[in-house]
BAGU-683112 format. One record per residue (C-alpha): z, y, x; residue number from 1. Coordinates in Angstrom, 2 decimals. Last residue first. Layout:
% BAGU-683112
+---------+---------+---------+-----+
!       Z !       Y !       X !   k !
+---------+---------+---------+-----+
!       Z !       Y !       X ! NUM !
...
+---------+---------+---------+-----+
% end
This chain:
% BAGU-683112
+---------+---------+---------+-----+
!       Z !       Y !       X !   k !
+---------+---------+---------+-----+
!  -46.99 !   -5.23 !   15.99 ! 432 !
!  -43.17 !   -6.42 !   17.25 ! 431 !
!  -41.63 !   -5.29 !   14.39 ! 430 !
!  -44.31 !   -6.77 !   11.78 ! 429 !
!  -41.89 !  -10.43 !   13.12 ! 428 !
!  -38.94 !   -9.27 !   10.95 ! 427 !
!  -36.83 !  -12.38 !   11.52 ! 426 !
!  -33.75 !  -12.16 !    9.02 ! 425 !
!  -30.61 !  -13.94 !    8.87 ! 424 !
!  -28.28 !  -13.47 !   11.24 ! 423 !
!  -24.49 !  -13.79 !   11.25 ! 422 !
!  -22.46 !  -12.02 !   12.73 ! 421 !
!  -20.39 !  -13.60 !   15.10 ! 420 !
!  -19.68 !  -17.50 !   15.74 ! 419 !
!  -23.61 !  -18.03 !   14.28 ! 418 !
!  -25.17 !  -21.14 !   13.07 ! 417 !
!  -28.79 !  -22.03 !   13.90 ! 416 !
!  -30.65 !  -23.81 !   11.10 ! 415 !
!  -31.15 !  -27.24 !   11.28 ! 414 !
!  -27.78 !  -28.68 !   10.15 ! 413 !
!  -29.25 !  -30.11 !    7.08 ! 412 !
!  -32.66 !  -31.09 !    7.21 ! 411 !
!  -35.04 !  -28.33 !    6.12 ! 410 !
!  -36.98 !  -26.89 !    2.79 ! 409 !
!  -39.55 !  -24.72 !    2.58 ! 408 !
!  -39.98 !  -21.65 !    0.50 ! 407 !
!  -43.18 !  -19.00 !    0.37 ! 406 !
!  -42.06 !  -15.92 !   -1.48 ! 405 !
!  -42.77 !  -14.92 !   -4.67 ! 404 !
!  -41.68 !  -11.41 !   -5.42 ! 403 !
!  -39.49 !   -9.82 !   -7.37 ! 402 !
!  -36.79 !  -10.71 !   -6.14 ! 401 !
!  -33.98 !  -12.59 !   -7.89 ! 400 !
!  -36.99 !  -14.38 !  -10.52 ! 399 !
!  -38.51 !  -15.12 !   -7.57 ! 398 !
!  -36.09 !  -16.51 !   -5.66 ! 397 !
!  -34.76 !  -19.21 !   -8.63 ! 396 !
!  -38.48 !  -20.14 !   -9.00 ! 395 !
!  -38.89 !  -20.59 !   -5.48 ! 394 !
!  -35.69 !  -23.05 !   -5.48 ! 393 !
!  -37.24 !  -24.98 !   -8.13 ! 392 !
!  -40.92 !  -24.66 !   -6.90 ! 391 !
!  -38.97 !  -26.63 !   -3.81 ! 390 !
!  -37.00 !  -29.01 !   -5.49 ! 389 !
!  -40.31 !  -30.54 !   -7.47 ! 388 !
!  -41.97 !  -31.15 !   -4.34 ! 387 !
!  -39.01 !  -32.63 !   -2.48 ! 386 !
!  -38.54 !  -34.83 !   -5.30 ! 385 !
!  -37.43 !  -37.79 !   -3.59 ! 384 !
!  -36.19 !  -37.01 !    0.04 ! 383 !
!  -37.39 !  -39.99 !    2.32 ! 382 !
!  -35.09 !  -40.83 !    5.83 ! 381 !
!  -31.89 !  -39.23 !    2.57 ! 380 !
!  -30.83 !  -36.50 !    2.49 ! 379 !
!  -29.07 !  -34.57 !   -1.24 ! 378 !
!  -25.68 !  -35.34 !   -0.12 ! 377 !
!  -25.90 !  -33.61 !    2.99 ! 376 !
!  -26.94 !  -30.05 !    1.24 ! 375 !
!  -30.38 !  -29.59 !    2.11 ! 374 !
!  -31.08 !  -25.77 !    3.91 ! 373 !
!  -33.22 !  -23.08 !    3.12 ! 372 !
!  -36.05 !  -21.25 !    5.15 ! 371 !
!  -37.52 !  -18.15 !    3.47 ! 370 !
!  -41.19 !  -17.25 !    4.14 ! 369 !
!  -41.81 !  -13.87 !    3.34 ! 368 !
!  -45.80 !  -12.67 !    3.86 ! 367 !
!  -46.98 !   -9.06 !    3.86 ! 366 !
!  -50.66 !   -8.58 !    3.58 ! 365 !
!  -52.42 !   -6.61 !    6.40 ! 364 !
!  -54.58 !  -10.06 !    7.28 ! 363 !
!  -51.43 !  -11.82 !    7.58 ! 362 !
!  -47.97 !   -9.82 !    8.34 ! 361 !
!  -44.83 !  -11.71 !    8.68 ! 360 !
!  -41.42 !  -11.11 !    7.23 ! 359 !
!  -39.19 !  -14.55 !    8.21 ! 358 !
!  -35.88 !  -15.19 !    6.21 ! 357 !
!  -33.60 !  -17.78 !    7.14 ! 356 !
!  -31.19 !  -19.94 !    4.97 ! 355 !
!  -27.44 !  -20.91 !    5.43 ! 354 !
!  -25.83 !  -20.86 !    1.87 ! 353 !
!  -26.11 !  -24.53 !    1.37 ! 352 !
!  -29.24 !  -26.57 !   -0.82 ! 351 !
!  -29.04 !  -29.15 !   -3.30 ! 350 !
!  -26.33 !  -27.37 !   -5.54 ! 349 !
!  -28.75 !  -24.11 !   -6.25 ! 348 !
!  -26.27 !  -21.37 !   -7.06 ! 347 !
!  -26.01 !  -20.63 !   -4.01 ! 346 !
!  -29.05 !  -19.92 !   -3.17 ! 345 !
!  -29.39 !  -16.94 !   -5.50 ! 344 !
!  -26.76 !  -15.01 !   -4.24 ! 343 !
!  -27.83 !  -15.57 !   -0.85 ! 342 !
!  -31.42 !  -14.18 !   -1.51 ! 341 !
!  -29.83 !  -11.21 !   -2.99 ! 340 !
!  -27.63 !  -10.33 !   -0.11 ! 339 !
!  -31.15 !  -11.03 !    2.26 ! 338 !
!  -32.03 !   -7.22 !    0.14 ! 337 !
!  -35.56 !   -6.76 !   -0.99 ! 336 !
!  -37.10 !   -3.93 !   -2.13 ! 335 !
!  -40.83 !   -5.09 !   -3.41 ! 334 !
!  -43.87 !   -2.79 !   -2.75 ! 333 !
!  -45.33 !   -6.00 !   -0.51 ! 332 !
!  -42.46 !   -6.27 !    1.12 ! 331 !
!  -39.37 !   -3.36 !    1.98 ! 330 !
!  -36.91 !   -5.28 !    3.80 ! 329 !
!  -33.30 !   -3.19 !    3.09 ! 328 !
!  -30.80 !   -4.08 !    5.52 ! 327 !
!  -31.19 !   -0.19 !    6.67 ! 326 !
!  -29.83 !    0.77 !    3.17 ! 325 !
!  -27.54 !   -1.87 !    3.29 ! 324 !
!  -26.36 !   -4.58 !    0.98 ! 323 !
!  -24.75 !   -4.60 !   -2.59 ! 322 !
!  -21.52 !   -4.67 !   -1.24 ! 321 !
!  -18.46 !   -5.99 !   -3.07 ! 320 !
!  -16.68 !   -3.02 !   -4.89 ! 319 !
!  -14.75 !   -0.32 !   -3.03 ! 318 !
!  -11.37 !    0.82 !   -4.33 ! 317 !
!   -9.60 !    3.66 !   -3.97 ! 316 !
!   -5.84 !    3.73 !   -3.18 ! 315 !
!   -3.63 !    3.11 !   -6.40 ! 314 !
!   -2.13 !   -0.08 !   -5.35 ! 313 !
!    0.28 !   -1.94 !   -8.33 ! 312 !
!   -1.79 !   -5.48 !   -8.04 ! 311 !
!   -3.63 !   -5.08 !  -11.06 ! 310 !
!   -5.20 !   -2.18 !   -9.52 ! 309 !
!   -4.76 !    1.54 !  -10.11 ! 308 !
!   -8.42 !    3.40 !  -11.45 ! 307 !
!   -9.65 !    5.29 !   -8.88 ! 306 !
!  -12.56 !    2.61 !   -8.60 ! 305 !
!  -16.02 !    3.12 !   -6.31 ! 304 !
!  -19.57 !    1.76 !   -5.33 ! 303 !
!  -21.39 !   -0.42 !   -3.00 ! 302 !
!  -24.22 !    0.29 !   -0.77 ! 301 !
!  -23.63 !   -0.05 !    3.27 ! 300 !
!  -25.82 !    2.67 !    5.14 ! 299 !
!  -22.02 !    3.71 !    6.64 ! 298 !
!  -23.24 !    7.67 !    6.42 ! 297 !
!  -19.93 !    9.33 !    8.49 ! 296 !
!  -19.11 !   12.40 !    6.43 ! 295 !
!  -17.53 !   14.35 !    9.66 ! 294 !
!  -16.60 !   11.89 !   12.25 ! 293 !
!  -13.55 !   11.80 !   14.62 ! 292 !
!  -14.09 !    9.51 !   17.96 ! 291 !
!  -10.87 !    9.71 !   20.52 ! 290 !
!   -8.34 !   11.48 !   17.75 ! 289 !
!   -8.79 !    9.86 !   14.69 ! 288 !
!   -6.82 !   11.12 !   11.71 ! 287 !
!   -8.87 !   11.51 !    8.93 ! 286 !
!  -11.95 !    9.78 !    9.79 ! 285 !
!  -14.62 !   10.99 !    7.19 ! 284 !
!  -16.64 !    7.72 !    5.75 ! 283 !
!  -19.36 !    7.89 !    3.67 ! 282 !
!  -21.04 !    4.80 !    1.62 ! 281 !
!  -24.56 !    4.58 !   -0.01 ! 280 !
!  -24.65 !    4.48 !   -3.80 ! 279 !
!  -24.08 !    2.70 !   -6.71 ! 278 !
!  -21.98 !    4.67 !   -9.73 ! 277 !
!  -18.58 !    4.07 !  -10.52 ! 276 !
!  -17.42 !    7.17 !  -10.05 ! 275 !
!  -20.70 !    9.93 !  -10.08 ! 274 !
!  -22.52 !   10.00 !   -7.23 ! 273 !
!  -22.49 !   12.76 !   -4.73 ! 272 !
!  -25.65 !   14.24 !   -3.62 ! 271 !
!  -27.66 !   12.98 !   -0.82 ! 270 !
!  -30.74 !   13.38 !   -2.04 ! 269 !
!  -32.30 !   10.43 !   -0.81 ! 268 !
!  -29.02 !    8.87 !   -0.02 ! 267 !
!  -27.23 !    9.23 !   -3.43 ! 266 !
!  -23.45 !    9.53 !   -2.14 ! 265 !
!  -20.59 !    7.67 !   -2.64 ! 264 !
!  -17.66 !    9.31 !   -0.56 ! 263 !
!  -14.96 !    7.98 !    1.21 ! 262 !
!  -12.01 !    9.19 !    3.18 ! 261 !
!  -10.81 !    7.65 !    6.05 ! 260 !
!   -6.73 !    7.32 !    7.40 ! 259 !
!   -4.70 !    8.52 !    4.14 ! 258 !
!   -6.92 !    6.24 !    2.32 ! 257 !
!   -6.84 !    3.34 !    3.59 ! 256 !
!   -9.22 !    1.92 !    1.14 ! 255 !
!   -8.19 !   -1.24 !   -1.31 ! 254 !
!  -11.33 !   -3.64 !   -1.51 ! 253 !
!  -12.91 !   -4.08 !   -4.92 ! 252 !
!  -11.44 !   -6.59 !   -7.86 ! 251 !
!  -10.18 !   -9.46 !   -5.56 ! 250 !
!   -6.61 !   -9.88 !   -7.58 ! 249 !
!   -4.69 !  -11.46 !   -4.53 ! 248 !
!   -6.03 !   -8.21 !   -2.68 ! 247 !
!   -9.41 !   -6.73 !   -0.97 ! 246 !
!   -9.71 !   -4.94 !    2.56 ! 245 !
!  -10.53 !   -1.58 !    3.67 ! 244 !
!  -10.41 !    0.29 !    7.18 ! 243 !
!   -9.20 !   -2.44 !    8.70 ! 242 !
!  -12.11 !   -3.95 !   10.81 ! 241 !
!  -13.42 !   -1.25 !   13.46 ! 240 !
!  -12.65 !    2.43 !   13.41 ! 239 !
!  -15.16 !    4.39 !   11.95 ! 238 !
!  -18.13 !    3.84 !   14.45 ! 237 !
!  -16.62 !    0.61 !   14.61 ! 236 !
!  -17.22 !   -0.62 !   11.22 ! 235 !
!  -14.62 !   -2.19 !    8.82 ! 234 !
!  -13.91 !   -4.01 !    5.84 ! 233 !
!  -11.95 !   -7.25 !    5.36 ! 232 !
!  -12.44 !   -9.68 !    2.17 ! 231 !
!   -9.80 !  -12.21 !    1.80 ! 230 !
!  -10.32 !  -15.98 !    1.14 ! 229 !
!   -7.04 !  -18.12 !   -0.65 ! 228 !
!   -6.80 !  -21.36 !    0.50 ! 227 !
!   -8.34 !  -24.82 !   -0.42 ! 226 !
!  -10.43 !  -25.24 !    2.96 ! 225 !
!  -13.41 !  -26.42 !    0.47 ! 224 !
!  -12.66 !  -24.67 !   -2.82 ! 223 !
!  -11.61 !  -21.55 !   -1.20 ! 222 !
!  -15.08 !  -21.42 !    1.10 ! 221 !
!  -16.79 !  -21.90 !   -2.03 ! 220 !
!  -15.50 !  -19.56 !   -4.20 ! 219 !
!  -16.05 !  -16.85 !   -1.53 ! 218 !
!  -19.81 !  -18.01 !   -0.91 ! 217 !
!  -19.76 !  -17.41 !   -5.03 ! 216 !
!  -18.65 !  -14.02 !   -4.80 ! 215 !
!  -21.32 !  -13.37 !   -2.38 ! 214 !
!  -20.80 !  -12.46 !    1.38 ! 213 !
!  -21.64 !   -9.64 !    3.61 ! 212 !
!  -21.06 !   -9.59 !    7.36 ! 211 !
!  -18.15 !   -8.54 !    9.70 ! 210 !
!  -15.66 !   -9.25 !    7.46 ! 209 !
!  -13.22 !  -12.86 !    6.88 ! 208 !
!   -9.52 !  -12.94 !    6.26 ! 207 !
!   -9.11 !  -16.28 !    5.56 ! 206 !
!   -5.53 !  -17.70 !    3.95 ! 205 !
!   -3.61 !  -20.64 !    3.46 ! 204 !
!   -4.19 !  -22.71 !    6.42 ! 203 !
!   -2.30 !  -25.88 !    7.41 ! 202 !
!   -4.86 !  -28.13 !    8.03 ! 201 !
!   -4.70 !  -32.19 !    8.54 ! 200 !
!   -6.22 !  -33.23 !    5.00 ! 199 !
!   -9.12 !  -31.00 !    5.92 ! 198 !
!   -9.89 !  -33.06 !    9.19 ! 197 !
!  -12.76 !  -35.96 !    8.10 ! 196 !
!  -14.15 !  -35.01 !   11.58 ! 195 !
!  -17.17 !  -33.85 !    9.39 ! 194 !
!  -15.35 !  -32.05 !    6.69 ! 193 !
!  -13.75 !  -29.85 !    9.84 ! 192 !
!  -16.88 !  -29.23 !   11.48 ! 191 !
!  -18.34 !  -27.90 !    8.17 ! 190 !
!  -15.49 !  -26.16 !    7.37 ! 189 !
!  -15.69 !  -24.61 !   10.47 ! 188 !
!  -19.47 !  -23.84 !    9.67 ! 187 !
!  -18.63 !  -22.51 !    6.20 ! 186 !
!  -16.07 !  -19.74 !    8.17 ! 185 !
!  -18.67 !  -18.79 !   10.65 ! 184 !
!  -20.70 !  -17.66 !    7.87 ! 183 !
!  -17.40 !  -15.87 !    6.24 ! 182 !
!  -16.87 !  -13.92 !    9.93 ! 181 !
!  -13.21 !  -14.64 !   11.49 ! 180 !
!   -9.51 !  -14.55 !   10.95 ! 179 !
!   -7.74 !  -17.38 !    9.92 ! 178 !
!   -4.45 !  -18.19 !    8.77 ! 177 !
!   -1.74 !  -20.41 !    8.57 ! 176 !
!   -2.52 !  -22.51 !   12.18 ! 175 !
!   -0.67 !  -25.92 !   12.06 ! 174 !
!   -1.07 !  -25.29 !   16.07 ! 173 !
!   -2.63 !  -29.10 !   16.48 ! 172 !
!   -4.23 !  -28.95 !   13.69 ! 171 !
!   -5.83 !  -25.56 !   14.10 ! 170 !
!   -6.29 !  -26.17 !   17.87 ! 169 !
!   -8.64 !  -29.70 !   17.00 ! 168 !
!  -10.78 !  -27.13 !   14.76 ! 167 !
!  -10.99 !  -24.18 !   17.36 ! 166 !
!  -11.70 !  -27.14 !   19.89 ! 165 !
!  -14.47 !  -28.41 !   17.75 ! 164 !
!  -15.85 !  -25.01 !   16.97 ! 163 !
!  -15.86 !  -23.71 !   21.16 ! 162 !
!  -17.72 !  -20.37 !   21.24 ! 161 !
!  -15.81 !  -18.14 !   19.42 ! 160 !
!  -12.66 !  -16.90 !   19.92 ! 159 !
!   -8.99 !  -18.05 !   19.71 ! 158 !
!   -6.73 !  -15.60 !   20.44 ! 157 !
!   -4.36 !  -17.50 !   18.50 ! 156 !
!   -1.58 !  -14.95 !   16.87 ! 155 !
!    1.90 !  -15.02 !   15.98 ! 154 !
!    2.55 !  -13.49 !   13.11 ! 153 !
!    4.93 !   -9.96 !   13.36 ! 152 !
!    3.09 !   -7.58 !   11.29 ! 151 !
!    1.81 !   -5.59 !   14.62 ! 150 !
!    0.75 !   -9.02 !   16.24 ! 149 !
!   -1.92 !   -9.48 !   12.98 ! 148 !
!   -3.18 !   -6.36 !   13.43 ! 147 !
!   -3.64 !   -6.07 !   17.44 ! 146 !
!   -5.81 !   -9.12 !   17.01 ! 145 !
!   -7.45 !   -8.18 !   14.05 ! 144 !
!   -9.02 !   -5.38 !   16.14 ! 143 !
!   -9.24 !   -7.31 !   19.64 ! 142 !
!  -11.57 !   -9.43 !   17.85 ! 141 !
!  -13.56 !   -7.90 !   15.47 ! 140 !
!  -14.25 !   -4.41 !   17.64 ! 139 !
!  -17.12 !   -6.30 !   19.31 ! 138 !
!  -16.56 !   -5.05 !   23.10 ! 137 !
!  -14.84 !   -7.33 !   23.84 ! 136 !
!  -13.54 !  -10.55 !   21.61 ! 135 !
!  -15.52 !  -12.55 !   19.35 ! 134 !
!  -13.92 !  -13.32 !   16.07 ! 133 !
!  -11.82 !  -16.08 !   15.56 ! 132 !
!   -8.33 !  -14.63 !   15.54 ! 131 !
!   -6.46 !  -17.95 !   14.68 ! 130 !
!   -3.15 !  -16.61 !   12.51 ! 129 !
!    0.12 !  -18.33 !   12.98 ! 128 !
!    2.34 !  -16.96 !    9.83 ! 127 !
!    6.05 !  -16.22 !   10.19 ! 126 !
!    5.88 !  -12.59 !   10.60 ! 125 !
!    3.38 !  -11.89 !    7.45 ! 124 !
!    0.16 !  -13.19 !    5.72 ! 123 !
!    0.08 !  -12.58 !    2.20 ! 122 !
!   -3.71 !  -11.32 !    2.40 ! 121 !
!   -2.74 !   -7.68 !    1.44 ! 120 !
!    0.20 !   -8.03 !    3.84 ! 119 !
!   -3.02 !   -9.09 !    6.25 ! 118 !
!   -4.85 !   -5.86 !    5.47 ! 117 !
!   -2.02 !   -3.19 !    5.63 ! 116 !
!   -1.52 !   -5.01 !    9.57 ! 115 !
!   -5.41 !   -4.21 !    9.77 ! 114 !
!   -4.75 !   -0.67 !    9.28 ! 113 !
!   -1.20 !   -0.41 !   11.29 ! 112 !
!   -3.38 !   -1.98 !   14.58 ! 111 !
!   -6.10 !    0.97 !   13.89 ! 110 !
!   -3.29 !    3.75 !   13.56 ! 109 !
!   -1.93 !    2.32 !   16.32 ! 108 !
!   -5.00 !    2.17 !   18.66 ! 107 !
!   -5.94 !    5.76 !   17.91 ! 106 !
!   -2.25 !    7.50 !   18.87 ! 105 !
!   -2.80 !    5.25 !   22.44 ! 104 !
!   -6.46 !    7.36 !   22.12 ! 103 !
!   -9.89 !    5.16 !   21.13 ! 102 !
!  -13.29 !    5.22 !   22.24 ! 101 !
!  -16.39 !    3.98 !   20.46 ! 100 !
!  -19.64 !    3.62 !   21.90 !  99 !
!  -23.03 !    3.63 !   19.96 !  98 !
!  -25.39 !    1.08 !   22.11 !  97 !
!  -28.62 !    2.70 !   22.66 !  96 !
!  -31.61 !    0.62 !   20.03 !  95 !
!  -31.91 !   -1.66 !   17.57 !  94 !
!  -29.43 !   -4.78 !   19.61 !  93 !
!  -27.05 !   -2.21 !   20.80 !  92 !
!  -24.70 !   -4.69 !   20.70 !  91 !
!  -21.75 !   -1.91 !   18.85 !  90 !
!  -19.74 !   -0.34 !   21.44 !  89 !
!  -15.94 !   -0.47 !   22.25 !  88 !
!  -13.96 !    1.64 !   24.33 !  87 !
!   -9.75 !    1.77 !   25.16 !  86 !
!   -7.80 !    3.75 !   26.74 !  85 !
!   -8.97 !    7.36 !   26.40 !  84 !
!   -7.00 !   10.33 !   26.99 !  83 !
!   -8.14 !   10.34 !   30.37 !  82 !
!  -11.25 !   10.49 !   29.21 !  81 !
!  -11.11 !   14.22 !   28.02 !  80 !
!  -10.46 !   14.42 !   24.11 !  79 !
!  -13.06 !   14.69 !   21.41 !  78 !
!  -15.69 !   11.87 !   22.67 !  77 !
!  -19.04 !   13.27 !   20.18 !  76 !
!  -20.74 !   13.40 !   24.11 !  75 !
!  -19.55 !   10.01 !   25.45 !  74 !
!  -22.25 !    7.55 !   25.83 !  73 !
!  -24.60 !    8.61 !   24.18 !  72 !
!  -25.07 !   11.55 !   22.43 !  71 !
!  -28.44 !   10.68 !   20.77 !  70 !
!  -26.80 !    7.70 !   19.94 !  69 !
!  -23.87 !    9.01 !   18.29 !  68 !
!  -26.14 !   11.30 !   16.16 !  67 !
!  -28.54 !    8.16 !   15.35 !  66 !
!  -25.71 !    6.56 !   14.18 !  65 !
!  -25.09 !    9.25 !   11.57 !  64 !
!  -23.01 !   12.05 !   10.81 !  63 !
!  -23.22 !   14.59 !    7.70 !  62 !
!  -22.17 !   18.09 !    7.57 !  61 !
!  -19.05 !   19.41 !    5.50 !  60 !
!  -19.65 !   21.77 !    2.23 !  59 !
!  -19.15 !   18.55 !    0.34 !  58 !
!  -15.47 !   17.95 !    2.24 !  57 !
!  -14.63 !   21.18 !    0.29 !  56 !
!  -12.64 !   19.39 !   -2.47 !  55 !
!  -10.51 !   17.93 !    0.48 !  54 !
!   -8.59 !   21.10 !    0.63 !  53 !
!   -9.29 !   24.59 !    2.28 !  52 !
!  -12.39 !   24.31 !    4.29 !  51 !
!  -13.53 !   28.26 !    5.17 !  50 !
!  -11.54 !   28.39 !    7.65 !  49 !
!  -12.79 !   25.91 !    9.92 !  48 !
!  -15.65 !   28.15 !   10.93 !  47 !
!  -19.10 !   28.03 !    8.79 !  46 !
!  -22.92 !   29.33 !    9.16 !  45 !
!  -24.49 !   26.13 !    7.81 !  44 !
!  -25.92 !   26.51 !   11.59 !  43 !
!  -22.96 !   27.16 !   12.99 !  42 !
!  -20.68 !   24.17 !   11.08 !  41 !
!  -23.37 !   21.86 !   13.21 !  40 !
!  -23.28 !   23.64 !   16.43 !  39 !
!  -19.17 !   22.94 !   16.67 !  38 !
!  -19.93 !   19.16 !   15.26 !  37 !
!  -22.07 !   18.60 !   18.40 !  36 !
!  -19.74 !   21.14 !   20.88 !  35 !
!  -17.05 !   18.81 !   19.94 !  34 !
!  -13.42 !   20.10 !   20.97 !  33 !
!  -13.18 !   23.12 !   19.04 !  32 !
!  -14.62 !   22.70 !   15.68 !  31 !
!  -14.45 !   19.11 !   15.90 !  30 !
!  -10.34 !   19.95 !   15.67 !  29 !
!  -10.49 !   22.72 !   13.26 !  28 !
!  -12.23 !   20.20 !   11.21 !  27 !
!   -9.73 !   17.56 !   11.53 !  26 !
!   -6.60 !   20.04 !   10.52 !  25 !
!   -8.36 !   20.96 !    7.27 !  24 !
!   -9.04 !   17.69 !    6.78 !  23 !
!   -5.44 !   16.38 !    7.07 !  22 !
!   -3.86 !   18.67 !    5.22 !  21 !
!   -6.64 !   17.57 !    1.98 !  20 !
!   -6.34 !   14.29 !    1.99 !  19 !
!   -2.56 !   14.74 !    1.94 !  18 !
!   -2.22 !   16.38 !   -0.93 !  17 !
!   -5.05 !   14.11 !   -2.49 !  16 !
!   -2.95 !   11.33 !   -1.89 !  15 !
!    0.24 !   13.20 !   -3.54 !  14 !
!   -1.54 !   13.59 !   -6.28 !  13 !
!   -3.16 !    9.95 !   -6.33 !  12 !
!   -0.04 !    8.71 !   -6.78 !  11 !
!    1.85 !    7.39 !   -3.39 !  10 !
!    3.29 !    4.05 !   -3.29 !   9 !
!    7.18 !    4.83 !   -2.39 !   8 !
!    8.40 !    4.86 !    1.05 !   7 !
!   10.18 !    8.37 !    1.08 !   6 !
!    7.83 !    9.52 !    3.56 !   5 !
!    4.89 !    8.30 !    1.29 !   4 !
!    3.62 !    4.93 !    0.70 !   3 !
!    0.14 !    3.89 !    1.46 !   2 !
!   -0.34 !   -0.01 !    0.13 !   1 !
+---------+---------+---------+-----+
% end
């Protein structure tokens, strides 16, 4: 929950007052410490004193990932490098890496936010938490690690790379919670099932993030491992995991609004959407020192709800993500999101949620092939009814996507498993 100084859950009015005070301080801070923001505000004819409350946030300029890349590596830092105690960065696979710097205060806030998320998942000081995100420049491993330590749990810094060793230690150590990507957790479930070890685990909760996942995938994880699964959200530019997380009612992800102010905008008009409308998620970091950001465009598509949750928390909740603006594929004039494919495939019993989309261009015409993996129980040396099943899957995907893809069914365990963020798209058009 978000608490006030008397350790009571804040009302919306109390939270708004806190956000206003922190925004005013933030704008003055970046104006005097970050050349990029000072120039942006000067172009708009703004001074720090023009921002008097959180309602004035729409007057401020947006920040994009390109802005971070253009100021690579440290151009947007607001403190001297001597005050930066840790660096994280994106992979840089689509351009220069986006570099994020943290002060000691930033790390304290980060661990506090992740600890809140673990608490929402029912994880506490008596739990044993396996961290199966990658450690290093990726924020997942160290972010989840520090939050689990903050809440007082025993931490097993397993990372990724050896799934059989992970499952062995899961059983031997009696791990009660795990933090990893949902697709990797499904892979872990496969390993446990193959080794007939599901009955031996003591897991009760999984805190999964770093990639979008559907409600059907959520239920499959819970049923196969007999656990409760929770969705944690974050991105390195804003902080890392811990920006938001869902509670036991799974009716949206609670945002740590005292540190990250959320907006939903129309990506075409750049104007705010009304409450409940889907749009692009934007965050302003209200308390960050190392890399403070004004109105950072996340590219994630969602909606927001300010009603009090059934759990009693008053913080805003963002809905399950519909996709990403920059993950959207335009194929023969049709907008396609990978999450649509996953949502459609998980309705087909004969196939697993593992898939690969291959987009190509032949004779100036875009093509889409979707490779789907057969569930083991439907696999035989001579798969009966393969043509009929292919037609069934093609129909399901055509209805979901609004175009006719080529469907290729592959054997179980054929598609590459990711131990980090799952890759579901190969767009060969980008190679031309």
